N, CA, C and O atoms as a Tripos MOL2 file, in Angstrom:
@<TRIPOS>MOLECULE
protein
  296   295    74     0     0
PROTEIN
NO_CHARGES

@<TRIPOS>ATOM
      1 N           7.7970   14.7340   -8.4460 N.3       1 UNK1
      2 CA          8.4820   13.7170   -7.6550 C.3       1 UNK1
      3 C           7.5970   13.3010   -6.4860 C.2       1 UNK1
      4 O           7.1050   14.1480   -5.7400 O.2       1 UNK1
      5 N           7.3980   12.0160   -6.3300 N.am      2 UNK2
      6 CA          6.5490   11.5020   -5.2780 C.3       2 UNK2
      7 C           7.3470   11.3140   -4.0010 C.2       2 UNK2
      8 O           8.4650   10.7970   -4.0150 O.2       2 UNK2
      9 N           6.7510   11.7430   -2.8980 N.am      3 UNK3
     10 CA          7.4010   11.6020   -1.5990 C.3       3 UNK3
     11 C           7.3630   10.1410   -1.1670 C.2       3 UNK3
     12 O           6.3230    9.4850   -1.2290 O.2       3 UNK3
     13 N           8.5110    9.6480   -0.7300 N.am      4 UNK4
     14 CA          8.5790    8.2830   -0.2290 C.3       4 UNK4
     15 C           7.9450    8.2280    1.1650 C.2       4 UNK4
     16 O           8.1800    9.1080    1.9930 O.2       4 UNK4
     17 N           7.1680    7.2260    1.4080 N.am      5 UNK5
     18 CA          6.5440    7.0410    2.7030 C.3       5 UNK5
     19 C           6.6970    5.5800    3.0850 C.2       5 UNK5
     20 O           6.4880    4.6890    2.2610 O.2       5 UNK5
     21 N           7.0560    5.3390    4.3170 N.am      6 UNK6
     22 CA          7.2500    3.9670    4.7790 C.3       6 UNK6
     23 C           5.9230    3.2130    4.7320 C.2       6 UNK6
     24 O           4.8570    3.7810    4.9650 O.2       6 UNK6
     25 N           6.0150    1.9360    4.4270 N.am      7 UNK7
     26 CA          4.8190    1.0970    4.3340 C.3       7 UNK7
     27 C           3.9920    1.1730    5.6120 C.2       7 UNK7
     28 O           2.7740    1.3460    5.5600 O.2       7 UNK7
     29 N           4.6500    1.0440    6.7510 N.am      8 UNK8
     30 CA          3.9450    1.0310    8.0250 C.3       8 UNK8
     31 C           3.2200    2.3510    8.2860 C.2       8 UNK8
     32 O           2.0980    2.3600    8.7920 O.2       8 UNK8
     33 N           3.8650    3.4560    7.9390 N.am      9 UNK9
     34 CA          3.2570    4.7740    8.1210 C.3       9 UNK9
     35 C           2.0350    4.9130    7.2090 C.2       9 UNK9
     36 O           0.9900    5.4040    7.6330 O.2       9 UNK9
     37 N           2.1730    4.4800    5.9630 N.am     10 UNK10
     38 CA          1.0600    4.5520    5.0110 C.3      10 UNK10
     39 C          -0.1040    3.6900    5.4780 C.2      10 UNK10
     40 O          -1.2600    4.1040    5.3970 O.2      10 UNK10
     41 N           0.2000    2.4920    5.9660 N.am     11 UNK11
     42 CA         -0.8610    1.5930    6.4270 C.3      11 UNK11
     43 C          -1.5950    2.1760    7.6310 C.2      11 UNK11
     44 O          -2.8230    2.1300    7.6970 O.2      11 UNK11
     45 N          -0.8420    2.7230    8.5790 N.am     12 UNK12
     46 CA         -1.4640    3.3110    9.7740 C.3      12 UNK12
     47 C          -2.3510    4.5020    9.4130 C.2      12 UNK12
     48 O          -3.4460    4.6550    9.9550 O.2      12 UNK12
     49 N          -1.8720    5.3430    8.4940 N.am     13 UNK13
     50 CA         -2.6670    6.4980    8.0640 C.3      13 UNK13
     51 C          -3.9200    6.0250    7.3440 C.2      13 UNK13
     52 O          -4.9950    6.5950    7.5310 O.2      13 UNK13
     53 N          -3.7940    4.9980    6.5300 N.am     14 UNK14
     54 CA         -4.9450    4.4470    5.8190 C.3      14 UNK14
     55 C          -5.9820    3.9190    6.8090 C.2      14 UNK14
     56 O          -7.1780    4.1470    6.6300 O.2      14 UNK14
     57 N          -5.5380    3.2220    7.8410 N.am     15 UNK15
     58 CA         -6.4620    2.7240    8.8660 C.3      15 UNK15
     59 C          -7.1750    3.8780    9.5680 C.2      15 UNK15
     60 O          -8.3680    3.7920    9.8570 O.2      15 UNK15
     61 N          -6.4450    4.9500    9.8390 N.am     16 UNK16
     62 CA         -7.0210    6.1320   10.4740 C.3      16 UNK16
     63 C          -8.0980    6.7580    9.5900 C.2      16 UNK16
     64 O          -9.1660    7.1390   10.0690 O.2      16 UNK16
     65 N          -7.8070    6.8570    8.3100 N.am     17 UNK17
     66 CA         -8.7730    7.4240    7.3630 C.3      17 UNK17
     67 C         -10.0340    6.5820    7.3300 C.2      17 UNK17
     68 O         -11.1430    7.1160    7.3580 O.2      17 UNK17
     69 N          -9.8700    5.2760    7.2720 N.am     18 UNK18
     70 CA        -11.0200    4.3710    7.2210 C.3      18 UNK18
     71 C         -11.9070    4.5670    8.4480 C.2      18 UNK18
     72 O         -13.1290    4.6520    8.3250 O.2      18 UNK18
     73 N         -11.2940    4.6390    9.6340 N.am     19 UNK19
     74 CA        -12.0680    4.8400   10.8630 C.3      19 UNK19
     75 C         -12.8210    6.1610   10.8430 C.2      19 UNK19
     76 O         -13.9960    6.2150   11.2060 O.2      19 UNK19
     77 N         -12.1390    7.2410   10.4140 N.am     20 UNK20
     78 CA        -12.7730    8.5510   10.3710 C.3      20 UNK20
     79 C         -14.0010    8.5470    9.4620 C.2      20 UNK20
     80 O         -15.0660    9.0370    9.8380 O.2      20 UNK20
     81 N         -13.8410    7.9940    8.2740 N.am     21 UNK21
     82 CA        -14.9320    8.0100    7.3080 C.3      21 UNK21
     83 C         -16.0620    7.0870    7.7590 C.2      21 UNK21
     84 O         -17.2320    7.4570    7.6600 O.2      21 UNK21
     85 N         -15.7350    5.8990    8.2510 N.am     22 UNK22
     86 CA        -16.7610    4.9560    8.7030 C.3      22 UNK22
     87 C         -17.5660    5.4970    9.8800 C.2      22 UNK22
     88 O         -18.7730    5.2690    9.9720 O.2      22 UNK22
     89 N         -16.8890    6.2170   10.7820 N.am     23 UNK23
     90 CA        -17.5620    6.7320   11.9700 C.3      23 UNK23
     91 C         -18.3100    8.0410   11.7030 C.2      23 UNK23
     92 O         -18.9410    8.5870   12.6090 O.2      23 UNK23
     93 N         -18.2480    8.5350   10.4990 N.am     24 UNK24
     94 CA        -18.9470    9.7610   10.1500 C.3      24 UNK24
     95 C         -18.3710   10.9900   10.8310 C.2      24 UNK24
     96 O         -19.0940   11.9430   11.1200 O.2      24 UNK24
     97 N         -17.0660   10.9670   11.0870 N.am     25 UNK25
     98 CA        -16.4100   12.0710   11.7730 C.3      25 UNK25
     99 C         -16.1000   13.2360   10.8430 C.2      25 UNK25
    100 O         -15.5090   14.2250   11.2750 O.2      25 UNK25
    101 N         -16.4790   13.1400    9.5990 N.am     26 UNK26
    102 CA        -16.1180   14.1710    8.6210 C.3      26 UNK26
    103 C         -17.3470   14.5970    7.8370 C.2      26 UNK26
    104 O         -18.3390   13.8730    7.7490 O.2      26 UNK26
    105 N         -17.2530   15.7850    7.2730 N.am     27 UNK27
    106 CA        -18.2650   16.2240    6.3290 C.3      27 UNK27
    107 C         -18.0040   15.5880    4.9770 C.2      27 UNK27
    108 O         -17.0120   14.8850    4.7890 O.2      27 UNK27
    109 N         -18.8880   15.8370    4.0530 N.am     28 UNK28
    110 CA        -18.7790   15.2180    2.7290 C.3      28 UNK28
    111 C         -17.5020   15.6220    2.0070 C.2      28 UNK28
    112 O         -16.8000   14.7620    1.4750 O.2      28 UNK28
    113 N         -17.1870   16.9150    1.9790 N.am     29 UNK29
    114 CA        -15.9920   17.3750    1.2660 C.3      29 UNK29
    115 C         -14.7230   16.7700    1.8670 C.2      29 UNK29
    116 O         -13.8380   16.3210    1.1380 O.2      29 UNK29
    117 N         -14.6400   16.7610    3.1950 N.am     30 UNK30
    118 CA        -13.4640   16.1930    3.8450 C.3      30 UNK30
    119 C         -13.3880   14.6860    3.6100 C.2      30 UNK30
    120 O         -12.3040   14.1370    3.4150 O.2      30 UNK30
    121 N         -14.5420   14.0210    3.6290 N.am     31 UNK31
    122 CA        -14.5660   12.5800    3.3830 C.3      31 UNK31
    123 C         -14.0410   12.2620    1.9890 C.2      31 UNK31
    124 O         -13.3130   11.2860    1.8060 O.2      31 UNK31
    125 N         -14.4050   13.0750    1.0140 N.am     32 UNK32
    126 CA        -13.9260   12.8610   -0.3540 C.3      32 UNK32
    127 C         -12.4170   13.0470   -0.4150 C.2      32 UNK32
    128 O         -11.7160   12.2460   -1.0340 O.2      32 UNK32
    129 N         -11.9140   14.0990    0.2230 N.am     33 UNK33
    130 CA        -10.4670   14.3180    0.2530 C.3      33 UNK33
    131 C          -9.7410   13.1670    0.9440 C.2      33 UNK33
    132 O          -8.6940   12.7160    0.4790 O.2      33 UNK33
    133 N         -10.2980   12.6980    2.0490 N.am     34 UNK34
    134 CA         -9.6840   11.5800    2.7660 C.3      34 UNK34
    135 C          -9.6990   10.3060    1.9320 C.2      34 UNK34
    136 O          -8.7290    9.5490    1.9240 O.2      34 UNK34
    137 N         -10.7960   10.0760    1.2350 N.am     35 UNK35
    138 CA        -10.8750    8.8840    0.3870 C.3      35 UNK35
    139 C          -9.8590    8.9450   -0.7510 C.2      35 UNK35
    140 O          -9.2670    7.9270   -1.1090 O.2      35 UNK35
    141 N          -9.6550   10.1310   -1.3200 N.am     36 UNK36
    142 CA         -8.6400   10.2800   -2.3660 C.3      36 UNK36
    143 C          -7.2480   10.0030   -1.7990 C.2      36 UNK36
    144 O          -6.4370    9.3290   -2.4340 O.2      36 UNK36
    145 N          -6.9760   10.5230   -0.6050 N.am     37 UNK37
    146 CA         -5.6970   10.2360    0.0510 C.3      37 UNK37
    147 C          -5.5730    8.7450    0.3320 C.2      37 UNK37
    148 O          -4.5030    8.1620    0.1550 O.2      37 UNK37
    149 N          -6.6620    8.1310    0.7670 N.am     38 UNK38
    150 CA         -6.6610    6.7060    1.0590 C.3      38 UNK38
    151 C          -6.3440    5.8640   -0.1630 C.2      38 UNK38
    152 O          -5.6180    4.8740   -0.0670 O.2      38 UNK38
    153 N          -6.8810    6.2460   -1.3030 N.am     39 UNK39
    154 CA         -6.5970    5.5220   -2.5420 C.3      39 UNK39
    155 C          -5.1080    5.6190   -2.8720 C.2      39 UNK39
    156 O          -4.4850    4.6250   -3.2450 O.2      39 UNK39
    157 N          -4.5350    6.8290   -2.7320 N.am     40 UNK40
    158 CA         -3.0990    6.9930   -3.0000 C.3      40 UNK40
    159 C          -2.2780    6.1350   -2.0400 C.2      40 UNK40
    160 O          -1.3160    5.4910   -2.4560 O.2      40 UNK40
    161 N          -2.6490    6.1230   -0.7630 N.am     41 UNK41
    162 CA         -1.9170    5.3190    0.2240 C.3      41 UNK41
    163 C          -2.0420    3.8250   -0.0720 C.2      41 UNK41
    164 O          -1.0610    3.0860    0.0110 O.2      41 UNK41
    165 N          -3.2440    3.3890   -0.4150 N.am     42 UNK42
    166 CA         -3.4530    1.9730   -0.7340 C.3      42 UNK42
    167 C          -2.6230    1.5640   -1.9430 C.2      42 UNK42
    168 O          -2.0370    0.4820   -1.9640 O.2      42 UNK42
    169 N          -2.5760    2.4330   -2.9500 N.am     43 UNK43
    170 CA         -1.7560    2.1430   -4.1300 C.3      43 UNK43
    171 C          -0.2810    2.0570   -3.7570 C.2      43 UNK43
    172 O           0.4330    1.1810   -4.2460 O.2      43 UNK43
    173 N           0.1750    2.9540   -2.9030 N.am     44 UNK44
    174 CA          1.5810    2.9420   -2.4730 C.3      44 UNK44
    175 C           1.8860    1.6560   -1.7070 C.2      44 UNK44
    176 O           2.9340    1.0440   -1.9150 O.2      44 UNK44
    177 N           0.9830    1.2470   -0.8300 N.am     45 UNK45
    178 CA          1.2000    0.0060   -0.0790 C.3      45 UNK45
    179 C           1.2720   -1.1930   -1.0210 C.2      45 UNK45
    180 O           2.1100   -2.0790   -0.8480 O.2      45 UNK45
    181 N           0.4000   -1.2120   -2.0040 N.am     46 UNK46
    182 CA          0.4030   -2.2970   -2.9830 C.3      46 UNK46
    183 C           1.7190   -2.3230   -3.7560 C.2      46 UNK46
    184 O           2.2890   -3.3900   -3.9860 O.2      46 UNK46
    185 N           2.1950   -1.1480   -4.1540 N.am     47 UNK47
    186 CA          3.4790   -1.0680   -4.8650 C.3      47 UNK47
    187 C           4.6230   -1.5970   -3.9990 C.2      47 UNK47
    188 O           5.4630   -2.3640   -4.4690 O.2      47 UNK47
    189 N           4.6490   -1.1810   -2.7300 N.am     48 UNK48
    190 CA          5.7150   -1.6190   -1.8310 C.3      48 UNK48
    191 C           5.6730   -3.1360   -1.6330 C.2      48 UNK48
    192 O           6.7170   -3.7880   -1.6280 O.2      48 UNK48
    193 N           4.4880   -3.6940   -1.4710 N.am     49 UNK49
    194 CA          4.3690   -5.1460   -1.3160 C.3      49 UNK49
    195 C           4.8640   -5.8680   -2.5650 C.2      49 UNK49
    196 O           5.5450   -6.8890   -2.4680 O.2      49 UNK49
    197 N           4.5250   -5.3450   -3.7200 N.am     50 UNK50
    198 CA          4.9750   -5.9670   -4.9720 C.3      50 UNK50
    199 C           6.4920   -5.8840   -5.1050 C.2      50 UNK50
    200 O           7.1320   -6.8360   -5.5530 O.2      50 UNK50
    201 N           7.0700   -4.7440   -4.7150 N.am     51 UNK51
    202 CA          8.5270   -4.6020   -4.7560 C.3      51 UNK51
    203 C           9.2030   -5.6120   -3.8450 C.2      51 UNK51
    204 O          10.1720   -6.2570   -4.2440 O.2      51 UNK51
    205 N           8.7100   -5.7520   -2.6460 N.am     52 UNK52
    206 CA          9.3110   -6.6600   -1.6690 C.3      52 UNK52
    207 C           9.1250   -8.1200   -2.0570 C.2      52 UNK52
    208 O           9.9760   -8.9580   -1.7580 O.2      52 UNK52
    209 N           8.0310   -8.4210   -2.7120 N.am     53 UNK53
    210 CA          7.7460   -9.8070   -3.0850 C.3      53 UNK53
    211 C           8.6700  -10.3020   -4.1860 C.2      53 UNK53
    212 O           8.8390  -11.5110   -4.3460 O.2      53 UNK53
    213 N           9.2650   -9.4030   -4.9410 N.am     54 UNK54
    214 CA         10.1100   -9.8310   -6.0490 C.3      54 UNK54
    215 C          11.5990   -9.6810   -5.7520 C.2      54 UNK54
    216 O          12.4290   -9.9040   -6.6330 O.2      54 UNK54
    217 N          11.9410   -9.3090   -4.5300 N.am     55 UNK55
    218 CA         13.3450   -9.1910   -4.1610 C.3      55 UNK55
    219 C          13.9070  -10.5930   -3.9480 C.2      55 UNK55
    220 O          13.4240  -11.3210   -3.0810 O.2      55 UNK55
    221 N          14.9060  -10.9790   -4.7120 N.am     56 UNK56
    222 CA         15.4520  -12.3260   -4.5560 C.3      56 UNK56
    223 C          16.2340  -12.4650   -3.2440 C.2      56 UNK56
    224 O          16.9030  -11.5350   -2.7930 O.2      56 UNK56
    225 N          16.1280  -13.6320   -2.6640 N.am     57 UNK57
    226 CA         16.8970  -13.9580   -1.4650 C.3      57 UNK57
    227 C          18.0380  -14.8370   -1.9290 C.2      57 UNK57
    228 O          17.8290  -15.9650   -2.3750 O.2      57 UNK57
    229 N          19.2390  -14.3130   -1.8200 N.am     58 UNK58
    230 CA         20.3980  -15.0320   -2.3270 C.3      58 UNK58
    231 C          20.8740  -16.0850   -1.3360 C.2      58 UNK58
    232 O          20.7670  -15.9170   -0.1210 O.2      58 UNK58
    233 N          21.3960  -17.1630   -1.8810 N.am     59 UNK59
    234 CA         22.0770  -18.1420   -1.0700 C.3      59 UNK59
    235 C          21.2270  -19.2600   -0.5100 C.2      59 UNK59
    236 O          21.7640  -20.1580    0.1390 O.2      59 UNK59
    237 N          19.9060  -19.2450   -0.7350 N.am     60 UNK60
    238 CA         19.1110  -20.3310   -0.1700 C.3      60 UNK60
    239 C          18.8470  -21.4450   -1.1700 C.2      60 UNK60
    240 O          18.3320  -22.5000   -0.7980 O.2      60 UNK60
    241 N          19.1960  -21.2260   -2.4450 N.am     61 UNK61
    242 CA         19.0910  -22.2750   -3.4470 C.3      61 UNK61
    243 C          17.6810  -22.5400   -3.9440 C.2      61 UNK61
    244 O          17.4830  -23.4750   -4.7190 O.2      61 UNK61
    245 N          16.7030  -21.7640   -3.5350 N.am     62 UNK62
    246 CA         15.3300  -21.9930   -3.9720 C.3      62 UNK62
    247 C          15.0450  -21.2210   -5.2560 C.2      62 UNK62
    248 O          15.5580  -20.1220   -5.4680 O.2      62 UNK62
    249 N          14.2150  -21.8230   -6.1060 N.am     63 UNK63
    250 CA         13.8150  -21.1800   -7.3510 C.3      63 UNK63
    251 C          12.5350  -20.3890   -7.1040 C.2      63 UNK63
    252 O          11.4830  -20.9720   -6.8410 O.2      63 UNK63
    253 N          12.6230  -19.0690   -7.1890 N.am     64 UNK64
    254 CA         11.4620  -18.2160   -6.9330 C.3      64 UNK64
    255 C          10.8350  -17.6870   -8.2250 C.2      64 UNK64
    256 O          10.0020  -16.7820   -8.1700 O.2      64 UNK64
    257 N          11.2070  -18.2170   -9.3580 N.am     65 UNK65
    258 CA         10.7090  -17.7180  -10.6260 C.3      65 UNK65
    259 C           9.1880  -17.7980  -10.6900 C.2      65 UNK65
    260 O           8.5410  -16.8330  -11.0960 O.2      65 UNK65
    261 N           8.6120  -18.9150  -10.3010 N.am     66 UNK66
    262 CA          7.1610  -19.0810  -10.3500 C.3      66 UNK66
    263 C           6.4840  -18.1120   -9.3920 C.2      66 UNK66
    264 O           5.4650  -17.5160   -9.7420 O.2      66 UNK66
    265 N           7.0210  -17.9430   -8.2070 N.am     67 UNK67
    266 CA          6.4480  -17.0340   -7.2260 C.3      67 UNK67
    267 C           6.4810  -15.6010   -7.7440 C.2      67 UNK67
    268 O           5.4950  -14.8770   -7.6130 O.2      67 UNK67
    269 N           7.5960  -15.1840   -8.3260 N.am     68 UNK68
    270 CA          7.7220  -13.8310   -8.8400 C.3      68 UNK68
    271 C           6.7220  -13.5710   -9.9530 C.2      68 UNK68
    272 O           6.2070  -12.4600  -10.0740 O.2      68 UNK68
    273 N           6.4390  -14.5920  -10.7750 N.am     69 UNK69
    274 CA          5.4500  -14.4110  -11.8410 C.3      69 UNK69
    275 C           4.0640  -14.2180  -11.2370 C.2      69 UNK69
    276 O           3.2650  -13.4520  -11.7760 O.2      69 UNK69
    277 N           3.7630  -14.8890  -10.1390 N.am     70 UNK70
    278 CA          2.4390  -14.8110   -9.5300 C.3      70 UNK70
    279 C           2.1860  -13.4660   -8.8780 C.2      70 UNK70
    280 O           1.0660  -12.9600   -8.9400 O.2      70 UNK70
    281 N           3.1950  -12.8680   -8.2520 N.am     71 UNK71
    282 CA          2.9760  -11.6420   -7.4950 C.3      71 UNK71
    283 C           3.3860  -10.3850   -8.2430 C.2      71 UNK71
    284 O           3.1040   -9.2820   -7.7760 O.2      71 UNK71
    285 N           4.0320  -10.5140   -9.3680 N.am     72 UNK72
    286 CA          4.4840   -9.3310  -10.1130 C.3      72 UNK72
    287 C           3.2760   -8.5870  -10.6540 C.2      72 UNK72
    288 O           2.3580   -9.1940  -11.2060 O.2      72 UNK72
    289 N           3.2800   -7.2430  -10.4920 N.am     73 UNK73
    290 CA          2.1540   -6.4600  -11.0360 C.3      73 UNK73
    291 C           2.1350   -6.5150  -12.5510 C.2      73 UNK73
    292 O           3.1810   -6.5720  -13.1980 O.2      73 UNK73
    293 N           0.9560   -6.4990  -13.1000 N.am     74 UNK74
    294 CA          0.8030   -6.5550  -14.5590 C.3      74 UNK74
    295 C           0.6780   -5.1950  -15.1400 C.2      74 UNK74
    296 O           0.5420   -5.0530  -16.3560 O.2      74 UNK74
@<TRIPOS>BOND
     1     1     2 1
     2     2     3 1
     3     3     4 2
     4     3     5 am
     5     5     6 1
     6     6     7 1
     7     7     8 2
     8     7     9 am
     9     9    10 1
    10    10    11 1
    11    11    12 2
    12    11    13 am
    13    13    14 1
    14    14    15 1
    15    15    16 2
    16    15    17 am
    17    17    18 1
    18    18    19 1
    19    19    20 2
    20    19    21 am
    21    21    22 1
    22    22    23 1
    23    23    24 2
    24    23    25 am
    25    25    26 1
    26    26    27 1
    27    27    28 2
    28    27    29 am
    29    29    30 1
    30    30    31 1
    31    31    32 2
    32    31    33 am
    33    33    34 1
    34    34    35 1
    35    35    36 2
    36    35    37 am
    37    37    38 1
    38    38    39 1
    39    39    40 2
    40    39    41 am
    41    41    42 1
    42    42    43 1
    43    43    44 2
    44    43    45 am
    45    45    46 1
    46    46    47 1
    47    47    48 2
    48    47    49 am
    49    49    50 1
    50    50    51 1
    51    51    52 2
    52    51    53 am
    53    53    54 1
    54    54    55 1
    55    55    56 2
    56    55    57 am
    57    57    58 1
    58    58    59 1
    59    59    60 2
    60    59    61 am
    61    61    62 1
    62    62    63 1
    63    63    64 2
    64    63    65 am
    65    65    66 1
    66    66    67 1
    67    67    68 2
    68    67    69 am
    69    69    70 1
    70    70    71 1
    71    71    72 2
    72    71    73 am
    73    73    74 1
    74    74    75 1
    75    75    76 2
    76    75    77 am
    77    77    78 1
    78    78    79 1
    79    79    80 2
    80    79    81 am
    81    81    82 1
    82    82    83 1
    83    83    84 2
    84    83    85 am
    85    85    86 1
    86    86    87 1
    87    87    88 2
    88    87    89 am
    89    89    90 1
    90    90    91 1
    91    91    92 2
    92    91    93 am
    93    93    94 1
    94    94    95 1
    95    95    96 2
    96    95    97 am
    97    97    98 1
    98    98    99 1
    99    99   100 2
   100    99   101 am
   101   101   102 1
   102   102   103 1
   103   103   104 2
   104   103   105 am
   105   105   106 1
   106   106   107 1
   107   107   108 2
   108   107   109 am
   109   109   110 1
   110   110   111 1
   111   111   112 2
   112   111   113 am
   113   113   114 1
   114   114   115 1
   115   115   116 2
   116   115   117 am
   117   117   118 1
   118   118   119 1
   119   119   120 2
   120   119   121 am
   121   121   122 1
   122   122   123 1
   123   123   124 2
   124   123   125 am
   125   125   126 1
   126   126   127 1
   127   127   128 2
   128   127   129 am
   129   129   130 1
   130   130   131 1
   131   131   132 2
   132   131   133 am
   133   133   134 1
   134   134   135 1
   135   135   136 2
   136   135   137 am
   137   137   138 1
   138   138   139 1
   139   139   140 2
   140   139   141 am
   141   141   142 1
   142   142   143 1
   143   143   144 2
   144   143   145 am
   145   145   146 1
   146   146   147 1
   147   147   148 2
   148   147   149 am
   149   149   150 1
   150   150   151 1
   151   151   152 2
   152   151   153 am
   153   153   154 1
   154   154   155 1
   155   155   156 2
   156   155   157 am
   157   157   158 1
   158   158   159 1
   159   159   160 2
   160   159   161 am
   161   161   162 1
   162   162   163 1
   163   163   164 2
   164   163   165 am
   165   165   166 1
   166   166   167 1
   167   167   168 2
   168   167   169 am
   169   169   170 1
   170   170   171 1
   171   171   172 2
   172   171   173 am
   173   173   174 1
   174   174   175 1
   175   175   176 2
   176   175   177 am
   177   177   178 1
   178   178   179 1
   179   179   180 2
   180   179   181 am
   181   181   182 1
   182   182   183 1
   183   183   184 2
   184   183   185 am
   185   185   186 1
   186   186   187 1
   187   187   188 2
   188   187   189 am
   189   189   190 1
   190   190   191 1
   191   191   192 2
   192   191   193 am
   193   193   194 1
   194   194   195 1
   195   195   196 2
   196   195   197 am
   197   197   198 1
   198   198   199 1
   199   199   200 2
   200   199   201 am
   201   201   202 1
   202   202   203 1
   203   203   204 2
   204   203   205 am
   205   205   206 1
   206   206   207 1
   207   207   208 2
   208   207   209 am
   209   209   210 1
   210   210   211 1
   211   211   212 2
   212   211   213 am
   213   213   214 1
   214   214   215 1
   215   215   216 2
   216   215   217 am
   217   217   218 1
   218   218   219 1
   219   219   220 2
   220   219   221 am
   221   221   222 1
   222   222   223 1
   223   223   224 2
   224   223   225 am
   225   225   226 1
   226   226   227 1
   227   227   228 2
   228   227   229 am
   229   229   230 1
   230   230   231 1
   231   231   232 2
   232   231   233 am
   233   233   234 1
   234   234   235 1
   235   235   236 2
   236   235   237 am
   237   237   238 1
   238   238   239 1
   239   239   240 2
   240   239   241 am
   241   241   242 1
   242   242   243 1
   243   243   244 2
   244   243   245 am
   245   245   246 1
   246   246   247 1
   247   247   248 2
   248   247   249 am
   249   249   250 1
   250   250   251 1
   251   251   252 2
   252   251   253 am
   253   253   254 1
   254   254   255 1
   255   255   256 2
   256   255   257 am
   257   257   258 1
   258   258   259 1
   259   259   260 2
   260   259   261 am
   261   261   262 1
   262   262   263 1
   263   263   264 2
   264   263   265 am
   265   265   266 1
   266   266   267 1
   267   267   268 2
   268   267   269 am
   269   269   270 1
   270   270   271 1
   271   271   272 2
   272   271   273 am
   273   273   274 1
   274   274   275 1
   275   275   276 2
   276   275   277 am
   277   277   278 1
   278   278   279 1
   279   279   280 2
   280   279   281 am
   281   281   282 1
   282   282   283 1
   283   283   284 2
   284   283   285 am
   285   285   286 1
   286   286   287 1
   287   287   288 2
   288   287   289 am
   289   289   290 1
   290   290   291 1
   291   291   292 2
   292   291   293 am
   293   293   294 1
   294   294   295 1
   295   295   296 2
@<TRIPOS>SUBSTRUCTURE
     1 UNK1         2 RESIDUE 1 A UNK
     2 UNK2         6 RESIDUE 1 A UNK
     3 UNK3        10 RESIDUE 1 A UNK
     4 UNK4        14 RESIDUE 1 A UNK
     5 UNK5        18 RESIDUE 1 A UNK
     6 UNK6        22 RESIDUE 1 A UNK
     7 UNK7        26 RESIDUE 1 A UNK
     8 UNK8        30 RESIDUE 1 A UNK
     9 UNK9        34 RESIDUE 1 A UNK
    10 UNK10       38 RESIDUE 1 A UNK
    11 UNK11       42 RESIDUE 1 A UNK
    12 UNK12       46 RESIDUE 1 A UNK
    13 UNK13       50 RESIDUE 1 A UNK
    14 UNK14       54 RESIDUE 1 A UNK
    15 UNK15       58 RESIDUE 1 A UNK
    16 UNK16       62 RESIDUE 1 A UNK
    17 UNK17       66 RESIDUE 1 A UNK
    18 UNK18       70 RESIDUE 1 A UNK
    19 UNK19       74 RESIDUE 1 A UNK
    20 UNK20       78 RESIDUE 1 A UNK
    21 UNK21       82 RESIDUE 1 A UNK
    22 UNK22       86 RESIDUE 1 A UNK
    23 UNK23       90 RESIDUE 1 A UNK
    24 UNK24       94 RESIDUE 1 A UNK
    25 UNK25       98 RESIDUE 1 A UNK
    26 UNK26      102 RESIDUE 1 A UNK
    27 UNK27      106 RESIDUE 1 A UNK
    28 UNK28      110 RESIDUE 1 A UNK
    29 UNK29      114 RESIDUE 1 A UNK
    30 UNK30      118 RESIDUE 1 A UNK
    31 UNK31      122 RESIDUE 1 A UNK
    32 UNK32      126 RESIDUE 1 A UNK
    33 UNK33      130 RESIDUE 1 A UNK
    34 UNK34      134 RESIDUE 1 A UNK
    35 UNK35      138 RESIDUE 1 A UNK
    36 UNK36      142 RESIDUE 1 A UNK
    37 UNK37      146 RESIDUE 1 A UNK
    38 UNK38      150 RESIDUE 1 A UNK
    39 UNK39      154 RESIDUE 1 A UNK
    40 UNK40      158 RESIDUE 1 A UNK
    41 UNK41      162 RESIDUE 1 A UNK
    42 UNK42      166 RESIDUE 1 A UNK
    43 UNK43      170 RESIDUE 1 A UNK
    44 UNK44      174 RESIDUE 1 A UNK
    45 UNK45      178 RESIDUE 1 A UNK
    46 UNK46      182 RESIDUE 1 A UNK
    47 UNK47      186 RESIDUE 1 A UNK
    48 UNK48      190 RESIDUE 1 A UNK
    49 UNK49      194 RESIDUE 1 A UNK
    50 UNK50      198 RESIDUE 1 A UNK
    51 UNK51      202 RESIDUE 1 A UNK
    52 UNK52      206 RESIDUE 1 A UNK
    53 UNK53      210 RESIDUE 1 A UNK
    54 UNK54      214 RESIDUE 1 A UNK
    55 UNK55      218 RESIDUE 1 A UNK
    56 UNK56      222 RESIDUE 1 A UNK
    57 UNK57      226 RESIDUE 1 A UNK
    58 UNK58      230 RESIDUE 1 A UNK
    59 UNK59      234 RESIDUE 1 A UNK
    60 UNK60      238 RESIDUE 1 A UNK
    61 UNK61      242 RESIDUE 1 A UNK
    62 UNK62      246 RESIDUE 1 A UNK
    63 UNK63      250 RESIDUE 1 A UNK
    64 UNK64      254 RESIDUE 1 A UNK
    65 UNK65      258 RESIDUE 1 A UNK
    66 UNK66      262 RESIDUE 1 A UNK
    67 UNK67      266 RESIDUE 1 A UNK
    68 UNK68      270 RESIDUE 1 A UNK
    69 UNK69      274 RESIDUE 1 A UNK
    70 UNK70      278 RESIDUE 1 A UNK
    71 UNK71      282 RESIDUE 1 A UNK
    72 UNK72      286 RESIDUE 1 A UNK
    73 UNK73      290 RESIDUE 1 A UNK
    74 UNK74      294 RESIDUE 1 A UNK
């Protein structure tokens, strides 16, 4: 079972990881672990964005079918 993490929390952690690795604040082994965590976080953020992009907004009368096809993950 995957732990749910808020989009904002995942994004902030991902930014932190990027800074650490770019600034050379880690050794090679830690950098690899951080990059693996970063990939998981980036994937989670992408999933959350895709979920939110396909949520219909009721009552506004707009047809979002074309938009949903464009942003839906394949």
